[in-house]
TORLOSE-349840 format. One line per field, with one value per atom (N, C-alpha, C): residue in one letter; atom name; x, z, y. Coordinates in Angstrom, 2 decimals. Atoms other than C-alpha are relative to their C-alpha. Example, Ala and Ser with C-alpha at 12.3 -4.5 7.8 and 13.67 -1.06 7.14 Angstrom:
BEGIN
r <- a,a,a,s,s,s
a <- N,CA,C,N,CA,C
east <- 0.89,12.30,0.90,-0.82,13.67,-0.77
up <- 0.00,7.80,0.00,-0.06,7.14,0.73
north <- -1.19,-4.50,1.20,-1.19,-1.06,1.09
% end
This chain:
BEGIN
r <- m,m,m,k,k,k,q,q,q,y,y,y,f,f,f,i,i,i,t,t,t,g,g,g,t,t,t,d,d,d,t,t,t,e,e,e,v,v,v,g,g,g,k,k,k,t,t,t,y,y,y,v,v,v,t,t,t,c,c,c,q,q,q,l,l,l,l,l,l,q,q,q,a,a,a,a,a,a,q,q,q,k,k,k,s,s,s,s,s,s,l,l,l,s,s,s,a,a,a,i,i,i,g,g,g,y,y,y,k,k,k,p,p,p,i,i,i,a,a,a,a,a,a,g,g,g,c,c,c,e,e,e,q,q,q,i,i,i,n,n,n,g,g,g,e,e,e,w,w,w,v,v,v,n,n,n,e,e,e,d,d,d,a,a,a,l,l,l,n,n,n,i,i,i,q,q,q,k,k,k,a,a,a,c,c,c,s,s,s,k,k,k,i,i,i,r,r,r,a,a,a,n,n,n,k,k,k,a,a,a,i,i,i,k,k,k,i,i,i,t,t,t,d,d,d,n,n,n,n,n,n,e,e,e,l,l,l,k,k,k,s,s,s,v,v,v,n,n,n,e,e,e,n,n,n,n,n,n,e,e,e,e,e,e,s,s,s,g,g,g,q,q,q,t,t,t,l,l,l,p,p,p,l,l,l,h,h,h,q,q,q,i,i,i,n,n,n,p,p,p,i,i,i,a,a,a,l,l,l,k,k,k,p,p,p,a,a,a,i,i,i,a,a,a,p,p,p,h,h,h,i,i,i,a,a,a,a,a,a,l,l,l,e,e,e,e,e,e,g,g,g,v,v,v,a,a,a,l,l,l,t,t,t,f,f,f,d,d,d,d,d,d,i,i,i,a,a,a,k,k,k,g,g,g,l,l,l,d,d,d,e,e,e,l,l,l,h,h,h,a,a,a,y,y,y,q,q,q,p,p,p,d,d,d,l,l,l,l,l,l,l,l,l,m,m,m,e,e,e,g,g,g,a,a,a,g,g,g,g,g,g,w,w,w,r,r,r,l,l,l,p,p,p,l,l,l,t,t,t,v,v,v,g,g,g,d,d,d,e,e,e,y,y,y,t,t,t,p,p,p,t,t,t,y,y,y,y,y,y,l,l,l,s,s,s,d,d,d,v,v,v,v,v,v,k,k,k,t,t,t,l,l,l,k,k,k,i,i,i,d,d,d,v,v,v,i,i,i,l,l,l,v,v,v,v,v,v,g,g,g,m,m,m,r,r,r,l,l,l,g,g,g,c,c,c,l,l,l,n,n,n,h,h,h,a,a,a,l,l,l,l,l,l,t,t,t,a,a,a,e,e,e,a,a,a,i,i,i,r,r,r,a,a,a,d,d,d,g,g,g,l,l,l,t,t,t,i,i,i,k,k,k,g,g,g,w,w,w,v,v,v,a,a,a,n,n,n,d,d,d,i,i,i,t,t,t,g,g,g,n,n,n,m,m,m,t,t,t,r,r,r,y,y,y,q,q,q,e,e,e,n,n,n,l,l,l,h,h,h,s,s,s,l,l,l,k,k,k,a,a,a,m,m,m,l,l,l,p,p,p,e,e,e,p,p,p,l,l,l,l,l,l,a,a,a,e,e,e,i,i,i,p,p,p,y,y,y,q,q,q,v,v,v,a,a,a,p,p,p,s,s,s,d,d,d,e,e,e,v,v,v,l,l,l,f,f,f,a,a,a,a,a,a,i,i,i,k,k,k,q,q,q,i,i,i,s,s,s
a <- N,CA,C,N,CA,C,N,CA,C,N,CA,C,N,CA,C,N,CA,C,N,CA,C,N,CA,C,N,CA,C,N,CA,C,N,CA,C,N,CA,C,N,CA,C,N,CA,C,N,CA,C,N,CA,C,N,CA,C,N,CA,C,N,CA,C,N,CA,C,N,CA,C,N,CA,C,N,CA,C,N,CA,C,N,CA,C,N,CA,C,N,CA,C,N,CA,C,N,CA,C,N,CA,C,N,CA,C,N,CA,C,N,CA,C,N,CA,C,N,CA,C,N,CA,C,N,CA,C,N,CA,C,N,CA,C,N,CA,C,N,CA,C,N,CA,C,N,CA,C,N,CA,C,N,CA,C,N,CA,C,N,CA,C,N,CA,C,N,CA,C,N,CA,C,N,CA,C,N,CA,C,N,CA,C,N,CA,C,N,CA,C,N,CA,C,N,CA,C,N,CA,C,N,CA,C,N,CA,C,N,CA,C,N,CA,C,N,CA,C,N,CA,C,N,CA,C,N,CA,C,N,CA,C,N,CA,C,N,CA,C,N,CA,C,N,CA,C,N,CA,C,N,CA,C,N,CA,C,N,CA,C,N,CA,C,N,CA,C,N,CA,C,N,CA,C,N,CA,C,N,CA,C,N,CA,C,N,CA,C,N,CA,C,N,CA,C,N,CA,C,N,CA,C,N,CA,C,N,CA,C,N,CA,C,N,CA,C,N,CA,C,N,CA,C,N,CA,C,N,CA,C,N,CA,C,N,CA,C,N,CA,C,N,CA,C,N,CA,C,N,CA,C,N,CA,C,N,CA,C,N,CA,C,N,CA,C,N,CA,C,N,CA,C,N,CA,C,N,CA,C,N,CA,C,N,CA,C,N,CA,C,N,CA,C,N,CA,C,N,CA,C,N,CA,C,N,CA,C,N,CA,C,N,CA,C,N,CA,C,N,CA,C,N,CA,C,N,CA,C,N,CA,C,N,CA,C,N,CA,C,N,CA,C,N,CA,C,N,CA,C,N,CA,C,N,CA,C,N,CA,C,N,CA,C,N,CA,C,N,CA,C,N,CA,C,N,CA,C,N,CA,C,N,CA,C,N,CA,C,N,CA,C,N,CA,C,N,CA,C,N,CA,C,N,CA,C,N,CA,C,N,CA,C,N,CA,C,N,CA,C,N,CA,C,N,CA,C,N,CA,C,N,CA,C,N,CA,C,N,CA,C,N,CA,C,N,CA,C,N,CA,C,N,CA,C,N,CA,C,N,CA,C,N,CA,C,N,CA,C,N,CA,C,N,CA,C,N,CA,C,N,CA,C,N,CA,C,N,CA,C,N,CA,C,N,CA,C,N,CA,C,N,CA,C,N,CA,C,N,CA,C,N,CA,C,N,CA,C,N,CA,C,N,CA,C,N,CA,C,N,CA,C,N,CA,C,N,CA,C,N,CA,C,N,CA,C,N,CA,C,N,CA,C,N,CA,C,N,CA,C,N,CA,C,N,CA,C,N,CA,C,N,CA,C,N,CA,C,N,CA,C,N,CA,C,N,CA,C,N,CA,C,N,CA,C,N,CA,C,N,CA,C,N,CA,C,N,CA,C,N,CA,C,N,CA,C,N,CA,C,N,CA,C,N,CA,C,N,CA,C,N,CA,C,N,CA,C,N,CA,C,N,CA,C,N,CA,C,N,CA,C,N,CA,C,N,CA,C,N,CA,C,N,CA,C,N,CA,C,N,CA,C,N,CA,C,N,CA,C,N,CA,C,N,CA,C,N,CA,C,N,CA,C,N,CA,C,N,CA,C,N,CA,C,N,CA,C,N,CA,C,N,CA,C,N,CA,C,N,CA,C,N,CA,C,N,CA,C,N,CA,C,N,CA,C,N,CA,C,N,CA,C,N,CA,C,N,CA,C,N,CA,C,N,CA,C,N,CA,C,N,CA,C,N,CA,C,N,CA,C,N,CA,C,N,CA,C,N,CA,C,N,CA,C,N,CA,C,N,CA,C,N,CA,C
east <- 0.36,13.18,-0.64,0.63,10.83,0.34,-0.26,11.75,-0.67,0.70,9.92,0.41,-0.21,10.44,-1.36,1.27,7.56,0.17,-0.02,7.03,-1.41,1.31,4.20,-0.21,0.33,2.42,0.47,-0.50,3.80,0.54,-0.34,5.17,-1.28,1.14,2.80,-1.24,1.15,0.62,-0.14,0.17,1.13,0.89,-0.90,4.09,0.42,-0.45,5.32,-1.12,1.13,1.88,-0.28,0.24,1.36,1.13,-1.14,4.86,-0.15,0.16,4.20,-1.15,1.15,0.80,0.37,-0.40,2.32,1.01,-0.98,5.23,-0.71,0.72,2.84,-0.88,0.84,0.49,0.83,-0.89,3.40,0.34,-0.33,4.33,-1.19,1.20,0.74,-0.22,0.06,1.07,1.19,-1.14,4.10,1.21,-1.17,6.64,0.86,-0.88,9.69,0.06,0.10,9.57,0.82,-0.87,12.02,-0.25,0.14,11.64,1.32,-1.24,14.37,-0.36,0.19,14.23,1.37,-1.41,17.70,0.23,-0.17,17.16,-1.23,1.11,15.05,0.47,-0.30,14.99,-1.04,0.88,13.55,0.18,-0.34,15.03,0.08,-0.25,15.18,0.97,-1.01,17.93,-0.62,0.52,16.93,1.13,-1.07,19.51,1.28,-1.23,22.34,-0.07,0.15,20.94,-1.04,0.96,19.24,-1.06,1.09,15.84,-1.08,1.10,13.31,-1.25,1.22,9.72,-0.45,0.40,8.95,0.89,-0.92,12.07,-0.27,0.31,11.15,-1.24,1.21,7.68,0.29,-0.39,9.23,0.75,-0.74,11.61,-0.98,0.97,8.63,-0.80,0.81,6.86,0.79,-0.84,9.83,-0.06,-0.16,10.23,1.17,-1.15,12.46,1.01,-1.04,15.78,0.58,-0.64,17.43,1.44,-1.38,20.74,0.97,-0.94,22.35,-0.03,0.04,21.31,0.46,-0.50,22.53,1.39,-1.26,25.45,0.70,-0.76,28.16,0.89,-0.90,30.49,1.42,-1.37,34.09,0.87,-0.95,37.15,0.24,-0.18,37.32,-1.29,1.30,33.72,-0.72,0.69,32.50,-1.10,1.09,29.25,0.34,-0.34,29.81,-1.05,0.97,27.43,0.58,-0.43,27.62,-0.05,0.20,26.40,-0.18,0.03,27.03,-0.94,0.89,24.61,-1.39,1.34,20.98,-1.05,0.96,19.39,-0.77,0.81,16.51,-0.06,-0.08,16.91,-1.14,1.04,14.08,0.54,-0.60,16.38,-0.75,0.55,15.01,1.08,-0.96,16.68,0.50,-0.53,19.02,-0.54,0.59,17.57,0.96,-0.96,20.79,0.10,0.04,20.40,-1.28,1.25,16.80,0.11,-0.13,17.71,1.44,-1.42,21.45,0.30,-0.24,21.14,-1.13,0.99,19.27,0.42,-0.33,19.28,-0.87,0.69,18.30,-1.18,1.12,16.19,-1.06,1.12,12.77,-0.19,0.02,13.52,0.39,-0.41,14.36,1.33,-1.21,16.99,1.29,-1.26,19.52,0.47,-0.37,19.43,0.50,-0.45,19.67,1.37,-1.30,22.58,1.10,-0.98,24.37,0.36,-0.24,23.95,0.82,-0.70,25.29,1.29,-1.22,28.10,-0.05,0.22,26.63,-0.20,0.18,26.89,-1.08,1.05,23.80,0.40,-0.60,25.47,-0.70,0.51,24.37,0.64,-0.73,27.05,-0.50,0.48,25.81,-1.39,1.36,22.20,0.02,-0.09,23.09,0.66,-0.66,25.40,-0.99,1.02,22.57,-0.98,0.92,20.32,0.64,-0.72,22.96,0.06,-0.03,23.22,-1.32,1.30,19.50,-0.24,0.10,19.72,0.62,-0.69,22.05,-0.92,0.96,19.08,-0.94,0.78,17.40,-1.51,1.44,13.86,-0.77,0.86,11.00,-0.44,0.47,9.92,0.80,-0.74,11.95,-0.64,0.63,10.26,0.90,-0.85,12.46,-0.86,0.86,10.61,0.80,-0.65,11.54,-0.31,0.31,11.33,-0.62,0.67,8.98,-0.62,0.56,7.86,1.06,-0.88,9.46,1.30,-1.19,11.89,0.58,-0.63,13.54,1.46,-1.42,16.85,0.93,-1.09,19.95,1.09,-0.92,22.15,-0.64,0.38,21.41,1.29,-1.33,24.37,0.06,-0.21,25.72,0.41,-0.37,27.13,1.04,-1.03,29.90,-0.53,0.53,27.83,-1.51,1.44,24.38,-0.82,0.91,21.40,-0.24,0.17,20.92,-1.18,1.23,17.67,-0.01,0.18,16.66,-0.58,0.55,14.73,1.10,-1.14,18.10,0.60,-0.48,19.17,-0.90,0.95,16.00,0.13,-0.17,16.50,1.24,-1.23,20.07,-0.15,0.20,19.02,-1.10,1.06,16.07,-1.02,0.98,13.57,-1.41,1.40,9.86,-0.58,0.51,7.75,-1.45,1.38,4.60,-0.29,0.34,2.90,-1.13,1.04,0.98,-0.63,0.73,-1.67,-0.75,0.73,-2.76,-1.31,1.30,-6.48,-0.45,0.42,-7.10,-0.10,0.14,-7.85,1.35,-1.24,-5.20,0.67,-0.67,-4.43,0.01,0.02,-5.42,1.23,-1.16,-2.78,1.29,-1.22,-0.16,0.27,-0.17,-0.78,0.40,-0.29,-0.73,1.40,-1.35,2.41,1.08,-0.98,4.23,0.13,-0.04,3.27,0.71,-0.67,4.39,1.51,-1.43,7.77,0.66,-0.54,8.29,0.16,-0.08,7.50,1.07,-1.02,9.70,1.40,-1.30,12.57,0.25,-0.18,12.07,-0.31,0.31,10.71,-1.44,1.32,7.70,-0.72,0.86,4.89,-0.78,0.67,3.75,-1.47,1.38,0.60,-0.04,0.15,-0.78,-0.97,0.84,-2.45,-0.70,0.78,-5.25,-0.11,-0.01,-4.75,-0.81,0.87,-7.55,0.64,-0.78,-5.53,-0.75,0.75,-8.25,-1.33,1.30,-11.49,-1.16,1.09,-13.46,0.20,-0.22,-12.37,-1.33,1.21,-15.17,0.05,0.12,-16.30,1.14,-1.06,-13.90,-0.18,0.22,-15.46,0.15,-0.14,-15.62,1.47,-1.44,-11.92,0.68,-0.57,-11.06,-0.34,0.41,-13.04,0.82,-0.80,-11.15,1.43,-1.35,-7.80,0.05,0.05,-8.79,-0.06,0.15,-9.70,1.27,-1.14,-6.55,1.34,-1.24,-3.87,-0.12,0.11,-3.29,0.47,-0.49,-1.51,-1.10,1.08,-3.62,-0.03,0.19,-5.04,0.26,-0.37,-3.34,-0.87,0.79,-5.31,-0.57,0.60,-7.58,0.05,-0.19,-6.70,-0.98,0.96,-9.56,0.63,-0.50,-9.11,-0.05,-0.15,-7.84,-0.65,0.51,-9.12,0.94,-0.91,-6.81,-0.71,0.61,-7.48,-0.18,0.27,-8.89,1.12,-0.99,-6.64,-0.27,0.35,-8.52,0.56,-0.53,-7.55,1.52,-1.46,-3.93,0.54,-0.45,-3.61,-0.08,0.13,-4.86,1.15,-1.14,-2.17,1.28,-1.21,0.54,0.05,0.04,-0.57,0.46,-0.37,-0.06,1.48,-1.39,3.44,1.01,-0.93,4.92,0.18
up <- -1.17,-69.84,-0.40,0.17,-69.73,1.22,-1.12,-67.64,-0.24,0.08,-66.87,1.17,-1.05,-64.89,0.47,-0.57,-62.54,0.53,-0.48,-62.13,0.38,-0.43,-60.72,-0.34,0.26,-61.18,1.13,-1.14,-57.81,1.01,-1.08,-54.60,0.72,-0.77,-52.42,-0.88,0.85,-55.31,-0.14,-0.01,-54.69,-0.95,0.91,-56.89,0.58,-0.62,-54.40,0.06,-0.08,-53.89,-1.36,1.35,-57.64,-0.41,0.32,-58.06,0.65,-0.73,-55.40,-0.55,0.55,-56.84,-1.33,1.30,-60.30,0.18,-0.27,-58.91,0.45,-0.52,-57.04,-1.07,1.07,-60.00,-1.04,0.95,-62.26,0.49,-0.56,-59.92,-0.05,0.13,-59.88,-1.44,1.42,-63.67,-0.42,0.23,-63.34,-0.60,0.44,-64.07,1.21,-1.07,-61.96,-0.11,0.02,-60.95,1.13,-0.95,-59.20,-0.07,-0.07,-58.04,0.38,-0.26,-57.83,0.33,-0.40,-55.93,0.30,-0.17,-56.47,1.05,-0.94,-54.36,0.89,-0.93,-51.24,1.11,-1.10,-48.68,1.10,-1.14,-45.23,0.48,-0.45,-43.41,1.52,-1.41,-39.93,0.13,-0.17,-38.56,0.64,-0.49,-38.12,-0.10,-0.04,-37.03,-0.70,0.54,-38.03,-1.45,1.41,-41.51,-0.14,0.25,-42.76,-0.98,0.73,-44.02,-0.36,0.49,-46.15,-0.12,-0.04,-45.75,-1.40,1.37,-49.49,-0.56,0.49,-50.32,0.67,-0.72,-47.65,-0.58,0.60,-49.17,-1.36,1.29,-52.59,0.19,-0.28,-51.13,0.27,-0.33,-49.74,-1.21,1.18,-53.12,-1.10,1.04,-55.14,0.01,0.08,-56.36,0.87,-0.64,-54.31,-1.08,0.99,-56.01,0.22,-0.07,-56.81,0.48,-0.47,-55.19,-1.15,1.11,-58.57,-0.71,0.57,-59.49,0.99,-0.98,-56.28,-0.43,0.50,-57.05,1.07,-0.85,-55.38,-0.89,0.73,-56.45,0.37,-0.26,-56.81,0.23,-0.23,-55.99,-1.27,1.29,-59.69,-0.51,0.34,-59.63,-1.09,0.93,-61.62,0.74,-0.58,-61.05,-0.08,-0.01,-60.00,0.80,-0.70,-58.99,1.33,-1.31,-55.30,0.07,-0.05,-55.84,-1.41,1.38,-59.04,-0.21,0.21,-58.38,-0.38,0.47,-59.44,1.08,-1.07,-56.02,0.17,-0.23,-55.34,1.50,-1.42,-52.03,0.47,-0.40,-52.06,0.80,-0.72,-50.89,-0.29,0.19,-50.35,-0.56,0.60,-52.47,1.06,-1.03,-50.26,-0.18,0.05,-49.37,-0.62,0.53,-50.29,-1.53,1.45,-53.87,-0.55,0.41,-54.09,0.18,-0.30,-52.55,0.38,-0.29,-52.87,0.61,-0.54,-51.99,0.97,-1.06,-48.68,0.82,-0.66,-47.34,1.25,-1.29,-43.74,0.07,-0.18,-43.73,-1.10,0.95,-45.41,-0.66,0.71,-47.61,-1.45,1.39,-51.26,-0.06,0.00,-52.13,-0.27,0.29,-53.61,1.19,-1.19,-50.42,1.08,-0.97,-48.21,-0.36,0.44,-50.29,0.27,-0.25,-50.00,1.49,-1.44,-46.22,0.47,-0.42,-46.00,-0.77,0.78,-48.50,-0.96,0.93,-50.91,-1.40,1.40,-54.69,-0.64,0.72,-56.70,-1.47,1.33,-59.89,-0.90,0.99,-63.07,0.16,-0.08,-62.65,1.13,-1.14,-59.21,-0.27,0.28,-60.37,-1.07,1.08,-63.56,0.49,-0.54,-61.66,0.80,-0.77,-59.28,-0.90,0.96,-62.24,-0.64,0.59,-63.81,0.95,-0.98,-60.58,-0.01,0.01,-60.74,-1.31,1.28,-64.43,0.10,-0.12,-63.36,0.53,-0.48,-61.66,-1.11,1.18,-65.10,0.28,-0.23,-64.01,-1.31,1.16,-66.48,-0.05,-0.10,-65.24,1.05,-0.95,-63.59,0.01,-0.15,-62.25,0.84,-0.69,-61.33,0.41,-0.50,-59.12,0.28,-0.26,-59.04,1.39,-1.24,-56.16,-0.40,0.37,-56.24,-1.38,1.35,-59.73,-1.06,1.13,-63.16,0.07,-0.05,-62.71,1.41,-1.32,-59.52,-0.13,0.11,-59.12,0.70,-0.63,-58.45,0.44,-0.36,-58.42,-0.41,0.41,-58.52,-0.16,0.29,-60.20,-0.08,0.22,-61.08,-1.46,1.40,-64.24,-0.51,0.40,-64.22,-0.04,-0.10,-63.34,-0.19,0.26,-64.92,0.92,-0.78,-63.00,-0.71,0.54,-63.45,0.70,-0.53,-62.99,-0.11,0.12,-62.40,-1.37,1.34,-65.66,-1.05,0.92,-67.40,0.01,-0.11,-66.11,-0.81,0.72,-67.46,-1.50,1.41,-70.75,-0.58,0.47,-71.07,-0.11,0.00,-70.21,-0.98,0.98,-72.65,0.52,-0.62,-70.30,-0.23,0.14,-71.12,1.37,-1.25,-68.50,0.24,-0.46,-66.53,0.92,-0.75,-65.14,0.99,-1.03,-61.85,0.22,-0.16,-61.71,1.33,-1.25,-58.22,-0.24,0.33,-58.62,1.13,-0.92,-56.80,-0.78,0.66,-57.61,-0.54,0.63,-60.08,-0.81,0.67,-61.51,-1.52,1.46,-65.06,-0.47,0.35,-65.27,0.26,-0.36,-63.47,-0.95,0.89,-65.66,-1.40,1.36,-68.94,-0.11,0.03,-68.10,0.17,-0.18,-66.86,-1.26,1.23,-69.95,-1.12,1.03,-72.19,0.21,-0.30,-70.43,-0.33,0.30,-70.76,-1.50,1.47,-74.47,-0.57,0.47,-74.95,0.22,-0.25,-73.48,-0.93,0.99,-76.31,0.51,-0.59,-74.11,-0.28,0.24,-74.52,1.32,-1.15,-71.99,-0.33,0.28,-71.89,0.38,-0.45,-70.05,1.31,-1.25,-66.97,0.92,-1.03,-63.73,0.76,-0.78,-62.08,1.43,-1.39,-58.32,0.85,-0.83,-56.10,1.37,-1.22,-53.22,1.12,-1.04,-51.33,0.34,-0.22,-51.75,-0.04,0.00,-51.95,-1.06,1.05,-55.16,-0.64,0.64,-56.49,-1.51,1.43,-59.96,-0.44,0.31,-59.92,-1.40,1.28,-62.89,-1.17,1.08,-64.96,-0.26,0.17,-64.32,-0.65,0.60,-65.19,-1.49,1.41,-68.42,-0.78,0.66,-69.25,-0.25,0.17,-68.68,-1.12,1.06,-70.93,-1.37,1.28,-73.63,-0.39,0.29,-73.31,-0.02,0.03,-72.71,-1.05,1.05,-75.84,0.43,-0.47,-73.89,0.76,-0.61,-72.47,1.52,-1.44,-68.96,0.36,-0.34,-67.50,1.11,-1.13,-64.28,0.76,-0.89,-61.95,1.40,-1.36,-58.27,0.92,-0.90,-55.82,1.31,-1.26,-52.55,1.10,-1.15,-49.73,-0.22,0.33,-51.52,-1.03,0.95,-53.27,-1.33,1.31,-57.01,-0.23,0.26,-58.33,-0.82,0.80,-59.82,-1.48,1.41,-63.08,-0.56,0.42,-63.29,-0.12,0.00,-62.41,-1.06,1.04,-64.74,-1.38,1.27,-67.59,-0.17,0.06,-66.73,-0.31,0.24,-66.62,-1.44,1.41,-70.00,-0.94,0.89,-71.50,0.11,-0.18,-70.08,-0.07,-0.01,-70.25,-1.41
north <- -0.77,55.26,1.32,-1.30,58.24,0.86,-0.89,61.26,1.35,-1.28,64.49,0.89,-0.98,67.66,0.48,-0.43,68.49,1.43,-1.38,72.22,0.42,-0.47,74.29,1.46,-1.39,77.58,0.91,-0.76,78.67,-1.00,0.90,77.26,-0.43,0.50,75.20,-0.25,0.35,74.00,-1.51,1.45,70.28,-0.77,0.73,69.34,-1.35,1.24,66.76,-1.02,0.92,65.27,-0.63,0.52,64.92,-0.95,0.86,63.49,-1.37,1.27,60.85,-0.82,0.73,59.95,-0.66,0.57,59.43,-1.13,1.06,57.39,-1.28,1.18,55.08,-0.63,0.53,54.76,-0.74,0.68,53.84,-1.40,1.30,51.01,-0.95,0.82,49.77,-0.44,0.34,49.74,-0.86,0.90,47.41,0.70,-0.75,50.15,0.33,-0.48,50.96,1.52,-1.46,54.62,0.60,-0.68,56.94,1.50,-1.45,60.53,0.66,-0.75,63.17,1.43,-1.40,66.45,0.57,-0.38,67.90,1.07,-1.10,71.02,0.11,-0.20,71.36,0.93,-0.92,74.17,-0.18,0.25,73.62,-1.42,1.35,70.63,-0.04,0.23,69.17,-1.16,1.03,66.99,-1.24,1.28,63.35,-1.02,1.00,60.77,0.49,-0.56,63.08,0.41,-0.35,63.77,1.11,-1.07,66.93,-0.51,0.65,65.77,1.01,-0.82,67.61,-0.87,0.80,66.43,-0.43,0.35,66.56,-1.10,1.02,64.56,-1.34,1.23,62.02,-0.67,0.56,61.59,-0.61,0.55,61.07,-1.31,1.24,58.48,-1.15,1.04,56.55,-0.45,0.32,56.67,-0.68,0.59,55.38,-1.52,1.44,51.83,-0.44,0.60,49.58,-0.34,0.28,48.93,-1.39,1.31,45.63,0.15,-0.05,44.80,0.14,-0.06,44.36,1.34,-1.34,47.90,1.06,-0.96,49.50,0.45,-0.54,51.79,0.82,-0.90,53.78,0.84,-0.87,56.55,-0.40,0.40,55.40,1.22,-1.10,57.48,0.80,-0.68,58.33,0.63,-0.59,59.69,-0.80,0.87,56.71,-0.76,0.77,54.80,-1.48,1.42,51.19,-0.76,0.82,48.40,-0.47,0.46,47.55,-1.52,1.44,43.99,-0.51,0.47,42.11,-1.18,1.14,39.25,0.48,-0.35,39.14,-0.14,0.13,38.87,1.32,-1.19,41.24,0.28,-0.32,43.03,0.89,-0.93,45.55,1.16,-1.12,48.33,1.31,-1.33,51.81,0.91,-0.93,54.46,0.97,-0.91,56.55,1.42,-1.33,59.93,1.01,-0.97,61.74,-0.08,0.08,60.47,0.63,-0.65,61.65,1.51,-1.43,65.02,0.31,-0.23,65.72,1.37,-1.34,69.43,0.33,-0.22,69.77,1.22,-1.26,73.33,0.18,-0.02,74.01,0.97,-0.93,77.21,-0.11,0.07,77.21,1.36,-1.27,80.21,-0.27,0.17,80.82,-0.74,0.83,78.18,0.76,-0.69,80.61,0.83,-0.76,82.70,-0.96,1.01,79.60,-0.53,0.50,78.33,1.01,-1.06,81.68,0.05,-0.04,81.63,-1.20,1.22,78.06,-0.24,0.18,78.52,-1.17,1.12,75.97,0.56,-0.40,76.32,-0.86,0.72,75.39,-0.06,0.07,74.19,-1.00,0.94,72.50,-1.36,1.27,69.84,-0.88,0.79,68.76,-0.57,0.46,68.54,-1.09,0.99,66.67,-1.29,1.19,64.30,-0.84,0.72,63.40,-0.72,0.61,62.70,-1.23,1.12,60.45,-1.20,1.09,58.45,-0.78,0.67,57.72,-0.74,0.71,56.79,-1.38,1.29,53.98,-1.10,1.00,52.26,-0.49,0.37,52.07,-0.09,0.02,53.02,0.17,-0.25,52.99,1.46,-1.38,56.43,0.73,-0.83,59.18,1.39,-1.30,62.32,0.90,-0.97,65.28,1.19,-1.07,67.74,1.27,-1.28,71.39,0.52,-0.71,73.84,1.33,-1.24,76.78,-0.10,-0.01,77.80,-0.21,0.27,77.66,0.79,-0.84,80.57,0.03,0.06,79.40,0.42,-0.41,81.32,-0.98,0.74,79.27,0.97,-1.08,82.36,1.32,-1.35,86.06,0.78,-0.54,87.68,1.51,-1.42,91.06,0.18,-0.25,92.61,-0.98,0.96,89.97,-1.44,1.36,86.89,0.05,-0.10,86.58,-0.91,0.81,85.23,-1.33,1.34,81.49,-0.66,0.58,79.55,-1.52,1.44,75.94,-0.35,0.24,76.23,-0.07,0.11,76.74,-1.40,1.39,73.32,-0.92,0.84,71.72,0.22,-0.35,73.53,-0.68,0.63,72.27,-1.52,1.45,68.71,-0.44,0.27,68.98,-1.01,0.90,67.32,0.55,-0.40,67.42,0.33,-0.57,69.17,-0.41,0.15,68.35,1.18,-1.21,71.46,-0.28,0.12,71.32,1.37,-1.25,74.03,-0.04,-0.12,75.00,0.74,-0.58,75.61,0.93,-1.04,78.88,1.30,-1.29,82.50,0.46,-0.42,83.72,-1.10,1.12,80.29,0.12,-0.14,81.24,0.77,-0.81,83.95,-0.76,0.72,81.85,-1.17,1.15,78.81,0.43,-0.44,80.69,0.59,-0.59,82.69,-1.07,1.08,79.58,-0.83,0.80,77.61,0.76,-0.81,80.48,0.00,-0.02,80.62,-1.33,1.34,76.86,-0.18,0.13,76.94,0.92,-0.95,80.02,-0.53,0.62,78.01,-1.19,1.06,75.52,-1.39,1.30,72.74,-0.41,0.56,70.48,-0.21,0.28,70.46,-1.27,1.27,66.84,0.05,-0.15,67.81,0.75,-0.74,69.52,-0.72,0.60,68.49,1.11,-0.96,70.45,-0.52,0.43,70.23,0.97,-0.83,71.55,0.14,-0.17,73.00,0.72,-0.71,74.89,-0.68,0.62,72.96,0.96,-0.99,76.20,1.07,-0.98,77.91,0.40,-0.49,80.08,-0.26,0.33,78.92,-0.94,0.96,75.99,-0.59,0.68,74.20,0.96,-0.98,77.39,0.31,-0.24,78.03,-1.20,1.20,74.43,-0.05,-0.03,74.76,1.02,-1.03,77.96,-0.49,0.52,76.27,-1.04,1.00,73.37,0.67,-0.70,75.88,0.75,-0.87,78.01,-0.71,0.77,75.39,-1.09,1.01,73.30,-1.38,1.28,70.58,-0.76,0.78,67.71,0.10,0.13,67.63,-1.46,1.38,64.55,-0.57,0.47,64.36,1.19,-0.99,66.29,-0.59,0.49,65.95,0.71,-0.64,66.59,0.44,-0.54,68.45,-1.05,0.90,66.19,-1.36,1.33,63.07,-0.59,0.64,60.64,-0.22,0.24,60.52,-1.50,1.40,57.27,-0.63,0.71,54.62,0.20,-0.17,55.05,1.30,-1.30,58.73,-0.04,0.04,58.05,-0.94,0.91,55.07,0.65,-0.71,57.25,0.99,-0.94,59.83,-0.74,0.79,57.18,-0.49,0.47,55.85,1.10,-1.11,59.31,0.38,-0.43,59.79,-1.15,1.12,56.29,-0.59
% end
């Protein structure tokens, strides 16, 4: 199994869109692929469940799961197969497994969690990841929230500040960086890449996502990024146009 953490140069740069495109391309390449968004802020209640739009899109992009790989959590917090036979059911992955921490207000997650009395802990995030490992996908993409230094807690002199990047660092997951192509992206991309490397992690590659459609000197900025980022450009995503299968298949080949 290959797994990667999807981060971005900022919020609203298309991390979810890129995650979904890669998940779908992996399946077209005959790979099973699952997405994981452990923390999401900004939900609406649907059928009694708090639902985040990004998490819902990831759920739709995930591979269907086999009945014999469906799992539940036992009373002893152990993972157990729900169905021991080998029948394929085509079940959709439960949304609460894709997004175990769904916070209502669309604000910084650590502030939303504080308001709701929710703890954003390493153990909860890692446990959710382990649950998805039990499905044995070929590819697992864990999408962050916001940028690289997303606070989970903001402490004081007794409790240090803790970031989602610290979780990724502890889990030692390689990173895919989504660069939102707009004014300022050179600085944002270089600083984010420097921070990821400083944390001792590997950047598997980066994706250029055209999020405005009218960036001045787009090609010149893309050329500069190619020159300054040593990691490979995995894919270029055009504005409001789905990337070609050829582009996505090439990206999947590099990460699978």
